[in-house]
C-alpha positions in Angstrom: -153.4 -42.7 51.4 -151.5 -42.0 54.4 -148.0 -42.0 52.7 -149.3 -40.0 49.6 -147.1 -36.7 49.5 -149.2 -33.7 49.5 -148.1 -31.1 47.1 -149.2 -27.6 48.1 -149.2 -24.8 45.3 -149.0 -21.1 45.7 -152.5 -20.5 44.0 -155.4 -18.9 46.0 -158.3 -21.2 45.7 -160.9 -18.5 46.0 -159.2 -16.4 43.2 -158.6 -19.5 41.2 -162.6 -20.5 41.3 -163.4 -16.9 40.3 -161.3 -16.5 37.5 -162.3 -20.1 36.1 -165.9 -18.8 36.4 -165.2 -15.5 34.7 -163.1 -17.2 31.8 -166.1 -19.6 31.1 -168.7 -16.9 31.4 -166.9 -14.4 29.0 -166.0 -17.1 26.6 -169.6 -18.2 26.1 -170.5 -14.6 25.5 -167.9 -14.1 23.0 -168.9 -17.0 20.7 -168.2 -20.6 19.7 -164.4 -21.9 19.5 -163.0 -19.1 21.6 -161.3 -19.5 24.6 -159.8 -17.7 27.5 -156.7 -17.7 29.4 -156.2 -15.7 32.8 -153.0 -15.4 35.2 -152.5 -13.7 38.3 -148.9 -13.3 39.9 -148.0 -11.7 43.4 -145.3 -8.8 42.3 -143.3 -9.1 45.4 -142.8 -13.0 45.6 -143.4 -14.1 41.9 -146.1 -16.6 43.1 -148.7 -17.6 40.9 -151.9 -16.8 42.6 -154.1 -18.1 39.9 -153.4 -19.8 36.2 -156.6 -20.7 34.0 -155.5 -22.3 30.9 -158.5 -22.4 29.1 -162.2 -21.7 29.4 -163.4 -25.3 30.2 -160.9 -27.9 30.2 -164.0 -30.3 29.2 -165.0 -28.3 26.2 -163.4 -30.0 23.0 -165.0 -27.3 20.7 -162.6 -24.7 22.6 -159.6 -27.1 22.8 -160.1 -26.9 26.4 -157.3 -29.2 27.4 -154.8 -26.8 25.7 -153.0 -24.6 28.3 -153.0 -21.1 26.6 -150.9 -19.6 29.4 -148.1 -21.3 28.3 -148.7 -21.2 24.3 -146.3 -19.3 21.9 -148.5 -16.4 20.3 -148.1 -13.1 18.8 -148.2 -10.7 21.8 -149.3 -7.9 19.5 -148.8 -4.4 21.0 -148.1 -5.8 24.5 -144.2 -5.4 24.3 -144.3 -1.8 23.4 -144.1 -0.5 27.1 -140.6 -2.2 27.4 -139.5 -0.3 24.3 -140.6 3.0 25.9 -138.9 1.9 29.0 -135.5 1.1 27.5 -135.9 4.6 25.7 -136.5 6.3 29.0 -133.6 4.4 30.4 -131.3 5.7 27.7 -132.5 9.1 28.6 -133.2 10.4 24.8 -137.0 10.9 25.7 -139.3 11.8 28.7 -142.8 11.0 28.9 -143.5 14.7 28.2 -141.4 14.7 25.2 -143.1 15.4 21.8 -142.9 12.8 19.4 -144.4 12.6 15.7 -146.8 10.2 14.4 -146.8 10.5 10.9 -146.1 8.0 7.8 -142.3 7.2 8.0 -140.2 4.4 6.5 -137.1 2.4 8.1 -135.5 1.1 5.0 -138.3 -1.5 3.4 -140.2 -1.3 6.5 -143.2 1.2 6.7 -145.3 0.6 10.1 -149.0 2.1 10.0 -151.3 2.5 13.0 -154.1 -0.2 13.8 -156.8 2.0 12.6 -154.9 3.4 9.6 -154.8 7.0 10.8 -152.1 9.4 12.4 -152.4 11.8 15.3 -149.4 14.3 14.1 -147.3 15.4 16.8 -148.4 13.9 20.5 -146.6 13.6 24.1 -144.6 10.2 24.2 -146.9 9.2 27.1 -150.0 9.8 25.0 -148.4 7.7 22.0 -148.0 4.9 24.7 -151.5 5.0 25.9 -153.3 5.2 22.4 -150.8 2.3 21.4 -149.6 4.3 18.3 -147.4 2.2 16.0 -145.2 4.5 14.3 -143.7 6.2 17.6 -143.0 2.8 19.3 -141.3 1.6 16.0 -139.3 4.9 16.0 -138.2 4.4 19.4 -137.4 0.6 18.8 -135.4 1.8 15.8 -133.2 4.0 18.2 -133.2 1.5 21.1 -132.2 -1.6 19.0 -134.4 -4.5 18.5 -131.6 -7.0 19.6 -131.2 -5.0 22.7 -135.0 -5.1 23.4 -134.7 -9.0 22.9 -131.8 -9.3 25.2 -133.3 -7.4 27.7 -136.5 -9.4 27.9 -134.4 -12.6 28.1 -132.2 -11.0 31.0 -135.4 -10.8 32.8 -136.6 -14.2 32.5 -138.7 -14.2 29.5 -138.2 -16.3 26.4 -139.1 -14.4 23.5 -139.0 -16.8 20.2 -138.4 -15.5 16.6 -139.2 -17.4 13.4 -136.7 -19.7 12.6 -133.0 -18.3 11.5 -134.5 -14.6 12.0 -132.6 -11.9 13.7 -134.7 -9.4 16.0 -135.9 -6.9 13.9 -138.4 -3.7 14.1 -141.5 -6.1 13.6 -141.1 -7.5 17.0 -142.3 -4.3 18.5 -145.8 -5.0 16.8 -146.0 -8.5 17.7 -143.4 -10.2 15.1 -142.1 -12.6 18.0 -143.6 -15.4 20.0 -144.5 -15.0 23.7 -146.5 -16.9 26.3 -149.0 -15.5 28.7 -146.8 -16.5 31.6 -143.9 -14.4 30.5 -146.1 -11.4 29.7 -147.2 -11.6 33.3 -143.6 -12.1 34.6 -142.4 -9.2 32.4 -145.2 -6.7 33.5 -144.3 -7.4 37.4 -140.9 -5.8 36.7 -142.9 -2.6 36.2 -144.4 -2.1 39.9 -141.2 -3.9 41.0 -139.6 -0.7 39.9 -137.4 -2.8 37.4 -136.5 -6.0 38.4 -138.5 -9.6 38.0 -138.5 -12.8 39.9 -139.0 -16.1 38.3 -142.5 -17.4 38.7 -143.2 -20.0 41.4 -146.1 -22.3 42.0 -145.0 -24.9 44.5 -145.2 -23.7 48.3 -141.8 -24.3 49.9 -139.7 -24.1 46.6 -136.4 -23.3 47.0 -135.6 -19.7 45.8 -132.4 -21.0 44.1 -132.1 -19.1 40.8 -134.8 -16.7 41.9 -132.7 -13.8 42.6 -134.3 -10.5 41.1 -133.5 -10.1 37.3 -133.0 -6.8 35.8 -135.5 -5.2 33.3 -134.9 -1.5 33.5 -133.7 1.0 35.8 -135.9 2.1 38.5 -137.1 5.5 37.1 -138.0 4.1 33.7 -139.9 1.4 35.2 -141.7 3.9 37.3 -142.3 6.2 34.3 -143.8 3.3 32.5 -146.1 2.3 35.1 -147.2 6.0 35.5 -148.0 6.5 32.1 -150.0 3.2 31.7 -151.8 4.1 35.1 -153.4 7.1 32.7 -154.5 4.9 30.0 -158.4 5.4 29.5 -159.9 2.1 30.8 -162.7 -0.1 29.2 -166.7 0.7 30.2 -166.2 -1.3 33.2 -163.2 0.1 34.5 -162.5 3.1 36.7 -159.7 5.5 35.6 -156.5 5.9 37.5 -156.6 2.7 39.4 -155.0 0.0 37.1 -152.1 0.4 34.9 -152.6 -1.7 31.8 -151.7 -2.3 28.1 -153.7 -4.1 25.5 -152.6 -5.8 22.4 -154.0 -7.5 19.0 -152.0 -9.8 16.9 -152.1 -9.5 13.0 -155.1 -11.1 11.7 -157.3 -10.8 14.8 -155.7 -13.9 16.1 -154.9 -13.0 19.7 -156.4 -10.3 22.1 -154.3 -9.7 25.2 -154.6 -7.4 28.1 -151.8 -7.1 31.1 -152.4 -4.9 34.1 -151.1 -4.4 37.6 -151.6 -2.6 40.7 -149.0 -2.1 43.5 -149.9 -6.0 44.5 -150.7 -8.2 41.7 -150.5 -8.5 38.1 -153.0 -9.9 35.8 -152.7 -11.0 32.3 -155.5 -12.0 29.9 -155.4 -13.8 26.6 -158.5 -14.1 24.2 -158.9 -16.0 20.9 -159.0 -19.4 19.3 -156.4 -21.9 20.4 -156.2 -23.6 16.8 -154.9 -19.8 15.8 -157.9 -19.3 13.2 -158.5 -15.6 13.2 -161.5 -14.0 14.9 -162.6 -11.0 12.8 -163.1 -8.0 15.1 -161.4 -9.6 18.0 -159.5 -6.5 19.6 -157.6 -6.5 23.0 -159.3 -3.6 24.1 -162.9 -4.8 23.5 -162.4 -8.4 24.1 -159.6 -8.7 26.7 -159.2 -5.5 28.8 -163.0 -5.8 30.2 -162.1 -9.3 31.5 -158.8 -7.7 33.0 -160.9 -5.2 35.1 -163.3 -7.9 35.7 -160.7 -10.0 37.2 -159.1 -7.2 39.5 -162.9 -6.7 40.8 -163.4 -10.4 41.5 -160.2 -10.2 43.8 -162.7 -8.3 46.5 -160.0 -6.2 47.3 -159.4 -2.2 46.3 -156.6 -1.7 44.1 -153.1 -1.2 45.9 -151.4 2.3 44.8 -148.2 1.7 42.7 -144.9 2.7 44.5 -143.9 6.3 45.1 -141.8 7.9 42.7 -138.1 6.9 42.9 -135.0 9.5 43.3 -134.2 10.6 40.2 -137.6 11.2 38.6 -137.8 14.3 36.4 -141.3 16.0 37.0 -142.1 19.0 35.0 -145.1 21.0 34.6 -144.9 21.0 30.8 -143.0 20.2 27.7 -141.3 23.6 27.8 -140.0 22.9 31.1 -137.6 20.0 29.9 -134.1 20.4 29.1 -134.1 21.2 25.3 -132.7 17.9 23.9 -135.7 16.2 25.5 -138.4 18.2 24.3 -138.8 16.6 20.9 -137.6 13.2 19.4 -136.4 13.2 15.9 -136.6 9.8 14.3 -134.0 8.4 12.2 -136.4 7.0 9.4 -137.6 8.7 6.1 -140.8 10.8 6.3 -143.2 9.8 3.8 -144.8 13.0 2.2 -148.2 11.4 1.7 -149.8 8.1 0.7 -149.7 8.9 -3.1 -145.8 8.9 -3.0 -145.8 5.4 -1.4 -145.1 2.7 -3.7 -147.1 -0.5 -3.4 -145.2 -3.0 -1.1 -146.4 -6.5 0.2 -145.3 -6.3 4.0 -146.6 -9.8 5.0 -145.9 -12.4 3.8 -142.3 -11.5 3.2 -140.8 -12.8 -0.3 -139.0 -16.0 0.2 -140.5 -17.0 3.4 -141.6 -20.5 4.2 -145.2 -20.5 5.8 -146.0 -23.9 7.8 -149.6 -24.9 7.7 -150.4 -27.6 10.7 -154.1 -27.9 9.4 -155.7 -29.4 6.5 -155.8 -27.0 3.4 -158.9 -25.1 3.3 -159.9 -25.4 6.9 -160.2 -22.0 8.7 -157.2 -22.3 10.4 -154.9 -22.1 7.7 -155.8 -18.7 6.5 -152.8 -16.6 5.3 -152.8 -13.0 6.4 -151.8 -10.4 3.6 -150.6 -7.1 4.6 -149.6 -4.1 2.2 -148.5 -0.5 2.6 -148.8 2.3 -0.1 -150.4 1.9 -3.2 -154.1 3.2 -4.2 -157.3 1.3 -3.2 -159.0 -0.6 -4.4 -156.3 -3.3 -4.6 -156.9 -7.1 -6.0 -155.2 -10.2 -4.8 -153.8 -12.8 -7.5 -152.5 -16.3 -6.1 -150.9 -18.0 -8.7 -152.6 -16.0 -11.5 -156.1 -16.4 -10.0 -158.0 -13.7 -8.2 -158.6 -14.5 -4.6 -160.2 -11.0 -3.2 -159.4 -7.6 -2.3 -157.4 -5.6 0.3 -159.6 -4.1 2.6 -159.4 -0.3 3.8 -157.1 -1.4 6.4 -154.6 -2.6 3.6 -154.9 -6.2 4.8 -156.9 -9.6 4.1 -156.7 -13.2 4.5 -156.1 -15.9 1.9 -156.3 -19.6 2.0 -153.1 -21.4 0.7 -153.3 -23.4 -2.5 -151.7 -26.4 -0.9 -147.8 -27.7 -0.4 -145.4 -26.1 -2.6 -144.5 -22.4 -4.0 -147.0 -20.1 -4.1 -146.8 -16.7 -6.0 -149.2 -13.8 -4.5 -149.3 -10.5 -6.7 -151.4 -7.4 -5.2 -152.5 -4.9 -8.1 -153.7 -1.5 -6.9 -156.3 0.8 -8.9 -153.4 2.6 -10.3 -152.0 -0.5 -12.0 -148.9 -0.6 -9.9 -148.2 -4.3 -8.5 -145.8 -6.1 -6.2 -145.3 -9.9 -5.9 -143.8 -12.3 -3.4 -143.1 -15.9 -3.7 -143.6 -18.1 -0.7 -143.1 -22.0 0.2 -146.2 -23.6 1.7 -145.3 -26.7 3.6 
């Protein structure tokens, strides 16, 4: 009609169509019930160039009408670059500093790597590129969990912690809720050398409130971007063109990959919208190839990242660093060997409440169990009844018995046991 207002969006129609087709094709290839969400953002302006909320809006089996770019999910390891960025900003490590990847305990918390192995002493840049958990938590322990949370909020994101919980070390490995659009926003702050701008989707929208927001200092942002540019790409990618990071949430519920060049940031999420686990769903395998395909479908060669700003310290080797920067010493307690470590149920936490939004017995209600220490094999008892074993990764899934209190006990091969009581509702 003549008087109907015209709403103009910042979306690039060609890019939007290409990404919609990419999400649909990849979801079909990954299997039933799986969806894919993709966002592309212009680094300089913050304009949203493409937003694909699901693999197929009309596919009910994949919950196609749920916009997964706005859904709160566990980000896995995708927040690690910002831990390293704050560590670089504080000046107690450099990308070429050495850091230990060994069993360590911070109070009752003992982080473990995704593959249950340790790399020993490695350069900080390699620790981030390999997404090692222990170095990231050691740095977060020094940086401060509350400071990380505050800085993410200052940059325009809205990380959500479980009710009545304060920021803790677990947020460095995904123990916080984040949306795909917030991850895209945060990652634009790296090629922008330390600042973000609120995302915009309406052409002509006022810039009120869209002043640059601080994420980290310029040198730290460049250093993180430079490290991520060296991350080994998936099989369909070319090394040294796209800076990127992957993530996998606990229980294989979410696979992520976020990457950027000098012009654009693209963020990808893969998983089941109902939150059910998908065994084997890993960010590097499921999401990273989609990310690199998305950059390829822009039809443009990657734009180089910004040049190093003034103040970047470049060295030929670790030995050329000032002595205090050559090696990072964590503040946690080193664990001598797995045999010295007592069995401990890391998740669920004793006394915690677990909300179940689906009928008990459905796949989406499965509760992840993770333990540290102890001797394999391990048996799980739920209210005194055997419900399976802990696998070699020291994790498993169990079905809740129904509303009310539940007692979970894990017994290892040496007879040691740990018990937690949780409330299901």
